[in-house]
N, C-alpha and C positions, 0 to 999 in steps of 0.2 A: 757348761752356757744355754738360756735363755732362748729359743727361737724366734729367726726376724718376722715382723709378723709384719707384711704388705699392705698400706691397702689403698684406694684406688685412686684418692687423696696424691698419694709418692708417688703420680701414669704424671698429674696434674702438674706435678712439682718442676722431676728431670726437663719435662716440653720443658714450662719456661725457658729455666739456668737454660739449656741447651739453640732455644731459641735465642735468648737472649742472647750468649752468645758465638753462636752462629751470624745474626745480623752486624756482630758491633766489631770482627775480624774484617763483615764482608765491607763496614760504610769505613771499613783506617782502613784497608788494603788503598796504597799506595800510597799513605802520607811516612812521615819519617811517626811515627806512634811505630809502625811493625819493627822496621831497628831497633823503638829498646823497646820492642817486648822481645827484642830474641836479646836481650842483652840479658832483663833479667827473666829469662828462664834460666839461659847460662847462671844466675846466680842465685837461684832456687835449685840446683844441680849440681853445681858447687859450695849449697850450707845443706842441702840431701846426707853430697860422698861422704862429707865433714859429720854429722853426724854418725853417718855405718861403717863408718872407723877407728870411730874418736882422735880425731881435731881436735882437739880441748880449746885450742890458740883461737881455731877460726870461727871455733864455732861463739866460746864469746864475743868473737867477731861482730856476729851477726845480731848476738842476744842485743847489747849495748847500742848497734845502731840500723837497728827495723826503729822505731820511731823516726827517725831522722830519713834514711830510705824511702816509708812511707809517705811526710811531706812533700820529700819534695818526690818523687814520684807524679803525686797532684801534681805540685811544679810545675814539671816537664811532661805531664798528661795534658792539660786544663785548658788547649784547646781545639785537642783531639775531642774531651768530656762533654766538654764545651758544642758540641758539632756532632755529639749523639745524644742527647739530656734534647734536642732540637728539634736533628729528623723525626726523633719518638715523639713531638711532639707537635711535632705537624701531620702524625700518621691520621690518617681518612677519620679512627675512632675517635680520638680527641680534636681533630680538626674540624667533627657537629658542631662544635659547642662556642667554635667564634665566633667571631664577627666582625666579615670585615668591607670597605667601603663597597655600596655596586655601581657600577661603570652604565654608563648607554651606552651601552652598547655600540652598538652598530655607528652612529657616529666616530666615537671612543676608536675604534678597533679600524676604518675603514683612512684616517688621519695617519695613525704610526705605518699601517700596511702600505700605502701611500706614498708615507717620507723613507719610509725602506726602500720602500722598489726605487727610488730615482736615488737616492744615495747612493745602491747598487750600482743604480746605470754609471752614472759619471765616478764608480769605485773607489769613494769617500770615505772616509773609517768612520764607524759610528759603535755605541753603549749605548745602550737602552734598557732604564731597570723600570719592572714591570712589577711593584706593587702586589705582594697579594695579605693572608693573617698578616704575619714582622710587621712589624717598622720599623724603618731603616734612618732611627737618628743622629748616630755616632754618623754613617756614612750622607747626610745629608748634615752635618753641619763641615762636613770639608771642603762645598764646595760655594760655593754663592746662590744665593738666595732666589728666587724670579720668581716663583705664585703665583703662575700663568695660566688661565685656558689652554687646552691641549690642541696641536694647530698642524695647519700638516705643510702648515711657512713657517710654523717658529721651531719648531726641529729642526728644517732646514734650516732654519738663521744658524742654526744655534752650532751647529759641522759643519759649516762653509765651517775651512783651511786661514780662510782666514781673520775670525773673527776670535776673541779671545776666549772664547769658553771653550771653542772643541778643542778638548787634548782635557777629557774626562767624561767624565760619561750626564746620562738624567736616568731622573729615577722621579717618576713618575707612582702621581699616588688622587685613585679615582681618575672626574675626567682633566689633572691636573700635572704640571710642567715643578714642579713643589722647586731642584734645585740638578744647577746643572755643575762642570766639571765636575763631580765630584767621582775621589779616590777612595776604588774598591780596593780590598785583599789580595794578594795576590796566591792562588791555587800551588800547592807544591808535588801534588799528585803528579805520576811517579807513568802513570797509563793515556799522561795529552801525547799527543802527538809532537814534538821536542819540536819542528818546524814552525807550529803559533809560536804569540806575538804575546806581546803582555795585554793590547785587547781583549783576546781570545783567555787567555789565564786570570784574567782580573772580573771577568765572567764568571768561567765557571767556580771563581773558588767566594763569589760573595752564594754562592747555586749552590757551596757545600753548606754554606752556615748559612741561611734565608731558604725564606720559599718563595721567594725570589724570582719574574723567568727574569731574562735575559738575553735584550736578541743583541746583537751583530756583526755588521758590514766590515768587512778583509776589505782595507784602504787598498791595499796588493791582486787584490783578486777581483772585488765586488762581489764574496763570498754570501751569502744569506744566513748568521745561524744559531741558532737557541742553547740556554745551557741553562737545567734545569733539575736541579733534583741532585747535586755533583755529573750533573750529566752533559754533553755536548752534542748538540746533531747539527749538521751540517749540510752546507744545496739545498737550506730550503727556497724551492719556491714561494711568491707574497700568497698564490692559494693558498698552501700549504701550512702558511702564518698566520692570512686571516683563518683559519680553521684551528688552528691553533687558541690565537686570540678568544675567539667566541667559545674557542670549548670554556675555558678561563674563563665569560663570563657569566656562560651554560654554567657548572659550579659552584659557583656565590648564587647563584641566585638559585636555584635548588637549594642554596644551605638557609639560605633563611628562609625559604620557601615551607621547609622539611620544619620549621619550629612556625610553621602563618603565620611569620613577620610576610608582613610588603612595605613599599618602597616606602609607601607613607608614611611607616613605622617607626622606620629605622631613622637615626637619627646622623645625616650629615658629616660626619667632622671636622672639626675645623681643625686645617694648617698654618 
């Protein structure tokens, strides 16, 4: 038997695979994919047992239907695979190579904060999506196109209970409200509090499949929450929300400055 040669690059190989498996399982935790993974492990166990003790019929079935099972797994895991790849693409390293529209920080932030603060005081439900690097095209099409400059007054009028646009999400791109009454994907995470309603689950659902920041105002309690990267932070004050929005503005500006691109050199997206 020839001796096994262990190279230093093998450590990198093992570490990379370990990190990939760890984060994949971490991102899939609480979704229906974990149930599918347990079923897959059971099938592998049955196949390995059949091979070990010589169950020829079971081995024949697995060998014949292996391609069909592989295709079926890709179809079943499609949402989770897409979510994992999108999260990888939203990582900090790859994020440096993406461009996002630069926001006019002070006016933009304070307009949103003032509107959210008033909505919370009056306990009017609201769902505001702040687009970052990933586009929201498929969700924009589910709502009513506005393409209007962002202002506190416009946000308040949209979420007025008697407004035909209040039921759904508002999507903000840069300094403009692009669409209102938009439908968002509902999260199926089991880690969320079961007392949370559809509005909060929709906020988390969108944050799971995009890098958007989603602001939620509860119509029952007036509590302000923020969903980001699949996590929901509740009981935010207007000061904390303002700090969060300013941090997004600073990160986007720093990303552009890192490559030497100024505001004048960035062509604002055409919406």
